[in-house]
OpenMM code with the backbone's topology and positions (N, CA, C; nanometers):
from openmm import Vec3, app, unit

residues = "MET GLU HIS GLY HIS ALA VAL ARG ARG LEU LEU GLN GLN VAL ARG VAL GLN LEU THR ASP GLY ASP ASP ALA ALA GLN THR ALA PRO ALA THR PRO GLU GLU THR GLU LEU ARG THR ALA LEU ARG GLY ARG THR LEU GLU GLU ALA LEU ARG ARG PRO ASP MET ASP LEU GLU ARG LEU ALA ARG ILE SER ALA PRO LEU ALA GLU ALA LEU ALA ASP ARG ASP LEU ARG ASP LEU GLU THR VAL GLN VAL ASP VAL LYS TYR ALA GLY TYR LEU GLU ARG GLN ARG GLU LEU ILE ALA ARG ALA ALA ARG LEU GLU SER VAL GLU LEU PRO ALA ASP LEU ASP TYR ARG GLN VAL ALA GLY LEU SER ARG GLU VAL GLU GLU LYS LEU ASP ARG VAL ARG PRO ARG ASN LEU GLY GLN ALA GLY ARG ILE SER GLY VAL THR PRO ALA ALA VAL GLY CYS LEU GLU ILE HIS LEU HIS LYS LEU GLY LEU LEU ARG GLY LYS ARG GLN SER LEU".split()
positions = [
    Vec3(0.0534, -2.3740, 0.1065),
    Vec3(0.0945, -2.2342, 0.1189),
    Vec3(0.1819, -2.2140, 0.2418),
    Vec3(0.1901, -2.3137, 0.3283),
    Vec3(0.2754, -2.3023, 0.4461),
    Vec3(0.4189, -2.2689, 0.4066),
    Vec3(0.4649, -2.3315, 0.3000),
    Vec3(0.6001, -2.3026, 0.2539),
    Vec3(0.6118, -2.1562, 0.2119),
    Vec3(0.5057, -2.1014, 0.1547),
    Vec3(0.5056, -1.9612, 0.1147),
    Vec3(0.5311, -1.8700, 0.2329),
    Vec3(0.4748, -1.9051, 0.3485),
    Vec3(0.4975, -1.8248, 0.4694),
    Vec3(0.6434, -1.8333, 0.5128),
    Vec3(0.7020, -1.9515, 0.5016),
    Vec3(0.8430, -1.9678, 0.5393),
    Vec3(0.9324, -1.8849, 0.4473),
    Vec3(0.9019, -1.8853, 0.3178),
    Vec3(0.9808, -1.8054, 0.2231),
    Vec3(0.9625, -1.6578, 0.2539),
    Vec3(0.8422, -1.6181, 0.2858),
    Vec3(0.8155, -1.4767, 0.3178),
    Vec3(0.8951, -1.4331, 0.4403),
    Vec3(0.8989, -1.5187, 0.5439),
    Vec3(0.9778, -1.4858, 0.6637),
    Vec3(1.1259, -1.4736, 0.6284),
    Vec3(1.1740, -1.5648, 0.5458),
    Vec3(1.3135, -1.5609, 0.5023),
    Vec3(1.3419, -1.4302, 0.4291),
    Vec3(1.2529, -1.3900, 0.3406),
    Vec3(1.2701, -1.2653, 0.2661),
    Vec3(1.2758, -1.1451, 0.3597),
    Vec3(1.1999, -1.1497, 0.4678),
    Vec3(1.1962, -1.0385, 0.5631),
    Vec3(1.3200, -1.0343, 0.6518),
    Vec3(1.3817, -1.1495, 0.6760),
    Vec3(1.4906, -1.1572, 0.7735),
    Vec3(1.6307, -1.1512, 0.7136),
    Vec3(1.6488, -1.2071, 0.5952),
    Vec3(1.7834, -1.2178, 0.5377),
    Vec3(1.8176, -1.0904, 0.4617),
    Vec3(1.9387, -1.0405, 0.4861),
    Vec3(1.9878, -0.9215, 0.4172),
    Vec3(2.0890, -0.9611, 0.3108),
    Vec3(2.0906, -0.8832, 0.2035),
    Vec3(2.1867, -0.9064, 0.0965),
    Vec3(2.3255, -0.8669, 0.1468),
    Vec3(2.4227, -0.9579, 0.1232),
    Vec3(2.5608, -0.9327, 0.1627),
    Vec3(2.6496, -0.9445, 0.0400),
    Vec3(2.7710, -0.8960, 0.0523),
    Vec3(2.8632, -0.9063, -0.0607),
    Vec3(2.8993, -1.0510, -0.0901),
    Vec3(2.9004, -1.1348, 0.0154),
    Vec3(2.9219, -1.2789, -0.0022),
    Vec3(2.8198, -1.3499, 0.0844),
    Vec3(2.8064, -1.4801, 0.0637),
    Vec3(2.7138, -1.5582, 0.1461),
    Vec3(2.7828, -1.6148, 0.2697),
    Vec3(2.8864, -1.5508, 0.3157),
    Vec3(2.9548, -1.5923, 0.4377),
    Vec3(3.0334, -1.7200, 0.4189),
    Vec3(3.0172, -1.8156, 0.5103),
    Vec3(3.0925, -1.9405, 0.5085),
    Vec3(3.0685, -2.0204, 0.3817),
    Vec3(2.9488, -2.0092, 0.3259),
    Vec3(2.9160, -2.0849, 0.2057),
    Vec3(2.9864, -2.0303, 0.0823),
    Vec3(3.0373, -1.9086, 0.0903),
    Vec3(3.0950, -1.8437, -0.0278),
    Vec3(3.2132, -1.9231, -0.0835),
    Vec3(3.2916, -1.9828, 0.0027),
    Vec3(3.4088, -2.0583, -0.0442),
    Vec3(3.3672, -2.1867, -0.1152),
    Vec3(3.2485, -2.2380, -0.0835),
    Vec3(3.2042, -2.3643, -0.1409),
    Vec3(3.1262, -2.3462, -0.2704),
    Vec3(3.0847, -2.2242, -0.3016),
    Vec3(3.0052, -2.2005, -0.4213),
    Vec3(3.0935, -2.1481, -0.5334),
    Vec3(3.0386, -2.1509, -0.6525),
    Vec3(3.1125, -2.1017, -0.7690),
    Vec3(3.1380, -1.9521, -0.7529),
    Vec3(3.2444, -1.9023, -0.8138),
    Vec3(3.2725, -1.7592, -0.8050),
    Vec3(3.1570, -1.6775, -0.8631),
    Vec3(3.1344, -1.5619, -0.8047),
    Vec3(3.0242, -1.4765, -0.8483),
    Vec3(3.0536, -1.4180, -0.9853),
    Vec3(2.9499, -1.4076, -1.0659),
    Vec3(2.9644, -1.3436, -1.1963),
    Vec3(2.9698, -1.1923, -1.1736),
    Vec3(3.0180, -1.1176, -1.2712),
    Vec3(3.0179, -0.9714, -1.2554),
    Vec3(2.8776, -0.9161, -1.2290),
    Vec3(2.7754, -0.9756, -1.2928),
    Vec3(2.6379, -0.9300, -1.2707),
    Vec3(2.5968, -0.9539, -1.1255),
    Vec3(2.6298, -1.0707, -1.0716),
    Vec3(2.5954, -1.1016, -0.9328),
    Vec3(2.6668, -1.0073, -0.8373),
    Vec3(2.7935, -0.9812, -0.8630),
    Vec3(2.8710, -0.8902, -0.7777),
    Vec3(2.8103, -0.7503, -0.7816),
    Vec3(2.7743, -0.7050, -0.8999),
    Vec3(2.7131, -0.5725, -0.9146),
    Vec3(2.5791, -0.5669, -0.8421),
    Vec3(2.5022, -0.6729, -0.8554),
    Vec3(2.3718, -0.6797, -0.7906),
    Vec3(2.3862, -0.6811, -0.6387),
    Vec3(2.4778, -0.7627, -0.5891),
    Vec3(2.5015, -0.7673, -0.4440),
    Vec3(2.5434, -0.6300, -0.3916),
    Vec3(2.6285, -0.5620, -0.4657),
    Vec3(2.6768, -0.4305, -0.4235),
    Vec3(2.5609, -0.3308, -0.4200),
    Vec3(2.4762, -0.3333, -0.5229),
    Vec3(2.3632, -0.2402, -0.5309),
    Vec3(2.2602, -0.2651, -0.4202),
    Vec3(2.2451, -0.3912, -0.3793),
    Vec3(2.1414, -0.4275, -0.2825),
    Vec3(2.1944, -0.4485, -0.1410),
    Vec3(2.3228, -0.4336, -0.1230),
    Vec3(2.3890, -0.4628, 0.0050),
    Vec3(2.3164, -0.3963, 0.1224),
    Vec3(2.2890, -0.4765, 0.2237),
    Vec3(2.2253, -0.4274, 0.3459),
    Vec3(2.0739, -0.4293, 0.3428),
    Vec3(2.0155, -0.4430, 0.2258),
    Vec3(1.8697, -0.4485, 0.2151),
    Vec3(1.8223, -0.5904, 0.2439),
    Vec3(1.6985, -0.6006, 0.2928),
    Vec3(1.6426, -0.7350, 0.3091),
    Vec3(1.6099, -0.7889, 0.1704),
    Vec3(1.5974, -0.9194, 0.1618),
    Vec3(1.5599, -0.9799, 0.0342),
    Vec3(1.4224, -0.9302, -0.0093),
    Vec3(1.3366, -0.9067, 0.0875),
    Vec3(1.2031, -0.8553, 0.0558),
    Vec3(1.2122, -0.7163, -0.0080),
    Vec3(1.2952, -0.6291, 0.0489),
    Vec3(1.3133, -0.4958, -0.0091),
    Vec3(1.3706, -0.5062, -0.1503),
    Vec3(1.4650, -0.5971, -0.1689),
    Vec3(1.5251, -0.6159, -0.3011),
    Vec3(1.4214, -0.6667, -0.4005),
    Vec3(1.3344, -0.7557, -0.3564),
    Vec3(1.2334, -0.8148, -0.4453),
    Vec3(1.1314, -0.7113, -0.4917),
    Vec3(1.1133, -0.6058, -0.4166),
    Vec3(1.0173, -0.5021, -0.4547),
    Vec3(1.0625, -0.4227, -0.5775),
    Vec3(1.1892, -0.4308, -0.6094),
    Vec3(1.2395, -0.3584, -0.7263),
    Vec3(1.1749, -0.4152, -0.8535),
    Vec3(1.1433, -0.3276, -0.9482),
    Vec3(1.0760, -0.3741, -1.0704),
    Vec3(1.1579, -0.4747, -1.1511),
    Vec3(1.2891, -0.4629, -1.1460),
    Vec3(1.3743, -0.5508, -1.2269),
    Vec3(1.4121, -0.6808, -1.1559),
    Vec3(1.3519, -0.7071, -1.0408),
    Vec3(1.3923, -0.8210, -0.9590),
    Vec3(1.2819, -0.9257, -0.9530),
    Vec3(1.3235, -1.0528, -0.9490),
    Vec3(1.2291, -1.1618, -0.9251),
    Vec3(1.2984, -1.2634, -0.8347),
    Vec3(1.2228, -1.3615, -0.7860),
    Vec3(1.2777, -1.4589, -0.6922),
    Vec3(1.3941, -1.5375, -0.7533),
    Vec3(1.3824, -1.5730, -0.8790),
    Vec3(1.4873, -1.6513, -0.9444),
    Vec3(1.6197, -1.5733, -0.9470),
    Vec3(1.6118, -1.4486, -0.9840),
    Vec3(1.7338, -1.3655, -0.9901),
    Vec3(1.7903, -1.3432, -0.8497),
    Vec3(1.7031, -1.3230, -0.7553),
    Vec3(1.7450, -1.3005, -0.6171),
    Vec3(1.8098, -1.4254, -0.5580),
    Vec3(1.7589, -1.5418, -0.5960),
    Vec3(1.8149, -1.6679, -0.5452),
    Vec3(1.9597, -1.6879, -0.5924),
    Vec3(1.9958, -1.6272, -0.7047),
    Vec3(2.1332, -1.6405, -0.7545),
    Vec3(2.2349, -1.5683, -0.6661),
    Vec3(2.1870, -1.4725, -0.5852),
    Vec3(2.2808, -1.4009, -0.4989),
    Vec3(2.2573, -1.4310, -0.3507),
    Vec3(2.1651, -1.5235, -0.3219),
    Vec3(2.1370, -1.5587, -0.1832),
    Vec3(2.1243, -1.7097, -0.1690),
    Vec3(2.2269, -1.7700, -0.1112),
    Vec3(2.2252, -1.9148, -0.0912),
    Vec3(2.1075, -1.9599, -0.0034),
    Vec3(2.0765, -1.8886, 0.1070),
    Vec3(1.9619, -1.9327, 0.1879),
    Vec3(1.8313, -1.9321, 0.1083),
    Vec3(1.8137, -1.8329, 0.0227),
    Vec3(1.6923, -1.8277, -0.0581),
    Vec3(1.6927, -1.9382, -0.1627),
    Vec3(1.8053, -1.9591, -0.2275),
    Vec3(1.8151, -2.0654, -0.3290),
    Vec3(1.7795, -2.2004, -0.2672),
    Vec3(1.8285, -2.2241, -0.1465),
    Vec3(1.7996, -2.3494, -0.0764),
    Vec3(1.6507, -2.3607, -0.0437),
    Vec3(1.5908, -2.2507, 0.0009),
    Vec3(1.4483, -2.2513, 0.0376),
    Vec3(1.3579, -2.2708, -0.0845),
    Vec3(1.4033, -2.2248, -0.1997),
    Vec3(1.3202, -2.2331, -0.3205),
    Vec3(1.3330, -2.3662, -0.3944),
    Vec3(1.4359, -2.4428, -0.3613),
    Vec3(1.4618, -2.5679, -0.4329),
    Vec3(1.3413, -2.6615, -0.4245),
    Vec3(1.3009, -2.7137, -0.5387),
    Vec3(1.1917, -2.8117, -0.5484),
    Vec3(1.0618, -2.7670, -0.4821),
    Vec3(1.0272, -2.6412, -0.4950),
    Vec3(0.9026, -2.5906, -0.4352),
    Vec3(0.7995, -2.5652, -0.5435),
    Vec3(0.6738, -2.5628, -0.5020),
    Vec3(0.5622, -2.5381, -0.5929),
    Vec3(0.5731, -2.3958, -0.6489),
    Vec3(0.5808, -2.3860, -0.7792),
    Vec3(0.5970, -2.2561, -0.8447),
    Vec3(0.4788, -2.1632, -0.8188),
    Vec3(0.3594, -2.2178, -0.8020),
    Vec3(0.2424, -2.1333, -0.7750),
    Vec3(0.2556, -2.0630, -0.6411),
    Vec3(0.3043, -2.1357, -0.5392),
    Vec3(0.3260, -2.0730, -0.4085),
    Vec3(0.4288, -1.9619, -0.4196),
    Vec3(0.5343, -1.9892, -0.4933),
    Vec3(0.6412, -1.8897, -0.5071),
    Vec3(0.5931, -1.7670, -0.5842),
    Vec3(0.5123, -1.7915, -0.6852),
    Vec3(0.4577, -1.6794, -0.7621),
    Vec3(0.3673, -1.5943, -0.6733),
    Vec3(0.2893, -1.6598, -0.5893),
    Vec3(0.2022, -1.5877, -0.4968),
    Vec3(0.2835, -1.5027, -0.4004),
    Vec3(0.3911, -1.5593, -0.3468),
    Vec3(0.4782, -1.4846, -0.2554),
    Vec3(0.5355, -1.3632, -0.3276),
    Vec3(0.5831, -1.3849, -0.4486),
    Vec3(0.6449, -1.2768, -0.5243),
    Vec3(0.5447, -1.1641, -0.5514),
    Vec3(0.4252, -1.1990, -0.5925),
    Vec3(0.3220, -1.0988, -0.6196),
    Vec3(0.2850, -1.0255, -0.4905),
    Vec3(0.2698, -1.1001, -0.3817),
    Vec3(0.2366, -1.0379, -0.2527),
    Vec3(0.3411, -0.9344, -0.2131),
    Vec3(0.4677, -0.9694, -0.2286),
    Vec3(0.5759, -0.8779, -0.1904),
    Vec3(0.5781, -0.7563, -0.2829),
    Vec3(0.5722, -0.7803, -0.4121),
    Vec3(0.5828, -0.6702, -0.5085),
    Vec3(0.4672, -0.5711, -0.4975),
    Vec3(0.3480, -0.6198, -0.4664),
    Vec3(0.2312, -0.5331, -0.4654),
    Vec3(0.1817, -0.4990, -0.3254),
    Vec3(0.2574, -0.5310, -0.2225),
    Vec3(0.2143, -0.5056, -0.0850),
    Vec3(0.1817, -0.3586, -0.0616),
    Vec3(0.2636, -0.2690, -0.1116),
    Vec3(0.2394, -0.1254, -0.0937),
    Vec3(0.1100, -0.0807, -0.1584),
    Vec3(0.0839, -0.1287, -0.2792),
    Vec3(-0.0391, -0.0944, -0.3494),
    Vec3(-0.1609, -0.1505, -0.2761),
    Vec3(-0.1491, -0.2744, -0.2301),
    Vec3(-0.2604, -0.3367, -0.1601),
    Vec3(-0.2914, -0.2640, -0.0297),
    Vec3(-0.1866, -0.2227, 0.0421),
    Vec3(-0.2061, -0.1493, 0.1671),
    Vec3(-0.2763, -0.0162, 0.1389),
    Vec3(-0.2340, 0.0512, 0.0333),
    Vec3(-0.2972, 0.1782, -0.0036),
    Vec3(-0.4455, 0.1562, -0.0370),
    Vec3(-0.4765, 0.0484, -0.1076),
    Vec3(-0.6159, 0.0191, -0.1402),
    Vec3(-0.6974, -0.0094, -0.0141),
    Vec3(-0.6388, -0.0819, 0.0814),
    Vec3(-0.7082, -0.1087, 0.2080),
    Vec3(-0.7363, 0.0222, 0.2822),
    Vec3(-0.6392, 0.1144, 0.2795),
    Vec3(-0.6587, 0.2439, 0.3443),
    Vec3(-0.7706, 0.3231, 0.2770),
    Vec3(-0.7741, 0.3201, 0.1436),
    Vec3(-0.8796, 0.3910, 0.0707),
    Vec3(-1.0166, 0.3320, 0.1002),
    Vec3(-1.0241, 0.2006, 0.1094),
    Vec3(-1.1508, 0.1338, 0.1413),
    Vec3(-1.1969, 0.1717, 0.2820),
    Vec3(-1.1033, 0.1721, 0.3762),
    Vec3(-1.1371, 0.2088, 0.5139),
    Vec3(-1.1831, 0.3541, 0.5203),
    Vec3(-1.1146, 0.4422, 0.4468),
    Vec3(-1.1541, 0.5831, 0.4460),
    Vec3(-1.2944, 0.5978, 0.3857),
    Vec3(-1.3209, 0.5272, 0.2775),
    Vec3(-1.4534, 0.5344, 0.2143),
    Vec3(-1.5613, 0.4886, 0.3127),
    Vec3(-1.5327, 0.3839, 0.3867),
    Vec3(-1.6295, 0.3343, 0.4853),
    Vec3(-1.6529, 0.4387, 0.5943),
    Vec3(-1.5451, 0.5036, 0.6383),
    Vec3(-1.5603, 0.6083, 0.7406),
    Vec3(-1.6425, 0.7251, 0.6860),
    Vec3(-1.6187, 0.7632, 0.5593),
    Vec3(-1.6954, 0.8732, 0.5001),
    Vec3(-1.8443, 0.8379, 0.4921),
    Vec3(-1.8732, 0.7122, 0.4651),
    Vec3(-2.0132, 0.6681, 0.4589),
    Vec3(-2.0804, 0.6807, 0.5949),
    Vec3(-2.0020, 0.6712, 0.7014),
    Vec3(-2.0609, 0.6748, 0.8358),
    Vec3(-2.0834, 0.8167, 0.8881),
    Vec3(-2.0339, 0.9182, 0.8171),
    Vec3(-2.0511, 1.0568, 0.8623),
    Vec3(-2.1738, 1.1162, 0.7933),
    Vec3(-2.2801, 1.1268, 0.8701),
    Vec3(-2.4052, 1.1767, 0.8144),
    Vec3(-2.4054, 1.3282, 0.8027),
    Vec3(-2.4714, 1.3763, 0.6980),
    Vec3(-2.4881, 1.5196, 0.6764),
    Vec3(-2.6276, 1.5589, 0.7241),
    Vec3(-2.6390, 1.6676, 0.7999),
    Vec3(-2.7721, 1.7110, 0.8432),
    Vec3(-2.8605, 1.7421, 0.7225),
    Vec3(-2.9857, 1.7032, 0.7303),
    Vec3(-3.0790, 1.7241, 0.6193),
    Vec3(-3.0970, 1.8722, 0.5887),
    Vec3(-3.0809, 1.9559, 0.6899),
    Vec3(-3.1027, 2.1002, 0.6707),
    Vec3(-2.9716, 2.1786, 0.6543),
    Vec3(-2.8648, 2.1125, 0.6207),
    Vec3(-2.7341, 2.1794, 0.6069),
    Vec3(-2.7398, 2.2834, 0.4956),
    Vec3(-2.6969, 2.4057, 0.5294),
    Vec3(-2.6907, 2.5139, 0.4308),
    Vec3(-2.5515, 2.5131, 0.3692),
    Vec3(-2.5413, 2.4621, 0.2484),
    Vec3(-2.4109, 2.4459, 0.1836),
    Vec3(-2.3448, 2.5790, 0.1508),
    Vec3(-2.4229, 2.6876, 0.1471),
    Vec3(-2.3640, 2.8202, 0.1226),
    Vec3(-2.2796, 2.8656, 0.2413),
    Vec3(-2.3013, 2.8052, 0.3568),
    Vec3(-2.2262, 2.8421, 0.4769),
    Vec3(-2.0949, 2.7650, 0.4906),
    Vec3(-2.0718, 2.6698, 0.4005),
    Vec3(-1.9506, 2.5879, 0.4067),
    Vec3(-1.8383, 2.6612, 0.3343),
    Vec3(-1.7373, 2.6996, 0.4088),
    Vec3(-1.6242, 2.7737, 0.3503),
    Vec3(-1.5473, 2.6851, 0.2527),
    Vec3(-1.5102, 2.7452, 0.1389),
    Vec3(-1.4243, 2.6756, 0.0438),
    Vec3(-1.4964, 2.6039, -0.0689),
    Vec3(-1.6297, 2.5981, -0.0639),
    Vec3(-1.7033, 2.5313, -0.1717),
    Vec3(-1.7297, 2.6299, -0.2851),
    Vec3(-1.7148, 2.5853, -0.4072),
    Vec3(-1.7488, 2.6690, -0.5223),
    Vec3(-1.9005, 2.6783, -0.5322),
    Vec3(-1.9469, 2.7777, -0.6030),
    Vec3(-2.0913, 2.7958, -0.6214),
    Vec3(-2.1512, 2.6716, -0.6892),
    Vec3(-2.0791, 2.6174, -0.7858),
    Vec3(-2.1269, 2.4982, -0.8578),
    Vec3(-2.1444, 2.3794, -0.7635),
    Vec3(-2.0466, 2.3575, -0.6756),
    Vec3(-2.0544, 2.2463, -0.5801),
    Vec3(-2.1667, 2.2708, -0.4799),
    Vec3(-2.1800, 2.3950, -0.4331),
    Vec3(-2.2896, 2.4277, -0.3417),
    Vec3(-2.4238, 2.3909, -0.4038),
    Vec3(-2.4418, 2.4297, -0.5313),
    Vec3(-2.5684, 2.4030, -0.6005),
    Vec3(-2.5932, 2.2535, -0.6177),
    Vec3(-2.4897, 2.1809, -0.6544),
    Vec3(-2.5055, 2.0354, -0.6721),
    Vec3(-2.5422, 1.9681, -0.5408),
    Vec3(-2.4728, 2.0046, -0.4338),
    Vec3(-2.5019, 1.9446, -0.3035),
    Vec3(-2.6429, 1.9815, -0.2573),
    Vec3(-2.6834, 2.1061, -0.2815),
    Vec3(-2.8161, 2.1506, -0.2420),
    Vec3(-2.9236, 2.0773, -0.3222),
    Vec3(-2.8960, 2.0519, -0.4499),
    Vec3(-2.9924, 1.9825, -0.5361),
    Vec3(-3.0029, 1.8336, -0.4993),
    Vec3(-2.8887, 1.7669, -0.4776),
    Vec3(-2.8868, 1.6226, -0.4516),
    Vec3(-2.9192, 1.5901, -0.3064),
    Vec3(-2.8710, 1.6716, -0.2147),
    Vec3(-2.8900, 1.6510, -0.0710),
    Vec3(-2.8386, 1.5134, -0.0258),
    Vec3(-2.7091, 1.4900, -0.0379),
    Vec3(-2.6541, 1.3602, 0.0035),
    Vec3(-2.6751, 1.3380, 0.1529),
    Vec3(-2.6881, 1.2115, 0.1904),
    Vec3(-2.7106, 1.1769, 0.3313),
    Vec3(-2.5814, 1.1684, 0.4112),
    Vec3(-2.4686, 1.1448, 0.3420),
    Vec3(-2.3414, 1.1318, 0.4152),
    Vec3(-2.2266, 1.1813, 0.3275),
    Vec3(-2.1074, 1.1906, 0.3859),
    Vec3(-1.9914, 1.2403, 0.3121),
    Vec3(-1.9545, 1.1488, 0.1958),
    Vec3(-1.9751, 1.0195, 0.2109),
    Vec3(-1.9436, 0.9258, 0.1033),
    Vec3(-2.0287, 0.9529, -0.0199),
    Vec3(-2.1584, 0.9733, 0.0020),
    Vec3(-2.2473, 1.0052, -0.1104),
    Vec3(-2.2093, 1.1391, -0.1721),
    Vec3(-2.1764, 1.2353, -0.0895),
    Vec3(-2.1366, 1.3671, -0.1402),
    Vec3(-2.0146, 1.3543, -0.2319),
    Vec3(-1.9199, 1.2711, -0.1926),
    Vec3(-1.7980, 1.2536, -0.2709),
    Vec3(-1.8209, 1.1854, -0.4045),
    Vec3(-1.9323, 1.1155, -0.4201),
    Vec3(-1.9619, 1.0468, -0.5464),
    Vec3(-2.0414, 1.1322, -0.6445),
    Vec3(-2.0778, 1.2512, -0.6026),
    Vec3(-2.1506, 1.3411, -0.6929),
    Vec3(-2.0510, 1.3985, -0.7929),
    Vec3(-2.0864, 1.3927, -0.9190),
    Vec3(-1.9998, 1.4448, -1.0241),
    Vec3(-1.9666, 1.5922, -0.9977),
    Vec3(-1.8381, 1.6235, -0.9991),
    Vec3(-1.7946, 1.7611, -0.9776),
    Vec3(-1.7610, 1.7939, -0.8332),
    Vec3(-1.7973, 1.7066, -0.7409),
    Vec3(-1.7631, 1.7290, -0.5999),
    Vec3(-1.6269, 1.6646, -0.5764),
    Vec3(-1.5270, 1.7466, -0.5537),
    Vec3(-1.3890, 1.7007, -0.5421),
    Vec3(-1.3585, 1.6515, -0.4005),
    Vec3(-1.2496, 1.5780, -0.3846),
    Vec3(-1.2066, 1.5407, -0.2496),
    Vec3(-1.1828, 1.6639, -0.1611),
    Vec3(-1.1369, 1.7717, -0.2207),
    Vec3(-1.1168, 1.8949, -0.1434),
    Vec3(-1.2501, 1.9479, -0.0913),
    Vec3(-1.3544, 1.9389, -0.1734),
    Vec3(-1.4865, 1.9841, -0.1311),
    Vec3(-1.5394, 1.8974, -0.0168),
    Vec3(-1.5153, 1.7669, -0.0257),
    Vec3(-1.5556, 1.6764, 0.0827),
    Vec3(-1.4795, 1.7139, 0.2104),
    Vec3(-1.3530, 1.7491, 0.1950),
    Vec3(-1.2742, 1.7941, 0.3099),
    Vec3(-1.3322, 1.9205, 0.3711),
    Vec3(-1.3790, 2.0127, 0.2874),
    Vec3(-1.4424, 2.1349, 0.3375),
    Vec3(-1.5689, 2.1013, 0.4162),
    Vec3(-1.6470, 2.0067, 0.3651),
    Vec3(-1.7672, 1.9629, 0.4365),
    Vec3(-1.7307, 1.9028, 0.5721),
    Vec3(-1.6268, 1.8215, 0.5694),
    Vec3(-1.5806, 1.7559, 0.6922),
    Vec3(-1.5389, 1.8599, 0.7963),
    Vec3(-1.4649, 1.9611, 0.7547),
    Vec3(-1.4206, 2.0676, 0.8457),
    Vec3(-1.5415, 2.1441, 0.8991),
    Vec3(-1.6362, 2.1718, 0.8107),
    Vec3(-1.7577, 2.2432, 0.8522),
    Vec3(-1.8339, 2.1640, 0.9585),
    Vec3(-1.8483, 2.0335, 0.9361),
    Vec3(-1.9171, 1.9496, 1.0344),
    Vec3(-1.8424, 1.9496, 1.1672),
    Vec3(-1.7122, 1.9498, 1.1598),
    Vec3(-1.6308, 1.9526, 1.2813),
    Vec3(-1.6551, 2.0839, 1.3569),
    Vec3(-1.6577, 2.1943, 1.2828),
    Vec3(-1.6825, 2.3249, 1.3455),
    Vec3(-1.8205, 2.3303, 1.4098),
    Vec3(-1.9166, 2.2624, 1.3494),
    Vec3(-2.0523, 2.2584, 1.4040),
    Vec3(-2.0631, 2.1638, 1.5244),
    Vec3(-1.9562, 2.0893, 1.5495),
    Vec3(-1.9579, 1.9952, 1.6609),
    Vec3(-2.0236, 1.8632, 1.6275),
    Vec3(-2.0382, 1.8348, 1.4991),
    Vec3(-2.1046, 1.7116, 1.4573),
    Vec3(-2.0069, 1.5964, 1.4337),
    Vec3(-1.8781, 1.6228, 1.4466),
    Vec3(-1.7791, 1.5171, 1.4234),
    Vec3(-1.7031, 1.4773, 1.5477),
    Vec3(-1.7151, 1.5483, 1.6526),
    Vec3(-1.6448, 1.5229, 1.7791),
    Vec3(-1.5484, 1.4057, 1.7756),
    Vec3(-1.4209, 1.4359, 1.7598),
    Vec3(-1.3177, 1.3326, 1.7663),
    Vec3(-1.3013, 1.2518, 1.6409),
    Vec3(-1.3918, 1.2622, 1.5456),
    Vec3(-1.3797, 1.1820, 1.4240),
    Vec3(-1.2856, 1.2465, 1.3224),
    Vec3(-1.2560, 1.3741, 1.3374),
    Vec3(-1.1776, 1.4473, 1.2378),
    Vec3(-1.0463, 1.3779, 1.2074),
    Vec3(-0.9751, 1.3305, 1.3093),
    Vec3(-0.8444, 1.2686, 1.2884),
    Vec3(-0.8547, 1.1400, 1.2089),
    Vec3(-0.9629, 1.0662, 1.2232),
    Vec3(-0.9712, 0.9345, 1.1611),
    Vec3(-1.0190, 0.9385, 1.0170),
    Vec3(-1.0703, 1.0520, 0.9733),
    Vec3(-1.1225, 1.0573, 0.8353),
    Vec3(-1.0176, 1.0894, 0.7359),
] * unit.nanometer
topology = app.Topology()
chain = topology.addChain("A")
for resn in residues:
    res = topology.addResidue(resn, chain)
    for name in ("N", "CA", "C"):
        topology.addAtom(name, app.Element.getBySymbol(name[0]), res)
């Protein structure tokens, strides 16, 4: 996988240009598709270009001599892993953020004697469900059927107003 890291660094550093510079005179003339692709991607890093749904490493290598050279005779599994990592990096980061937020919500305890009728913004139905279930923390409250993320936010604000969140409000 070491080679995968080298390809990833190359993707992050090399920008698409209209020509490959000095190597352009030594390579075959660009096809109209390659010229159009270079024009559309000009100035973007190879990594940014690879994130496009219609792009893959093989197609990108046709317009980037440094990438074509780096990919020559390499393990296809490593390259596939690099490609998947690049294409789904945004989704994976979002999932990591959601997991971290869920963990933070689990750490915010709800007082056992909390009067849910005093929480501004909760519907009567949500108040009743929370009062019936009596969740121990915000994470549990959010998993109750019918308790929306907005309702969890209302609980969070209420706890902050009560002084039970001191400084945690920004991180949730």
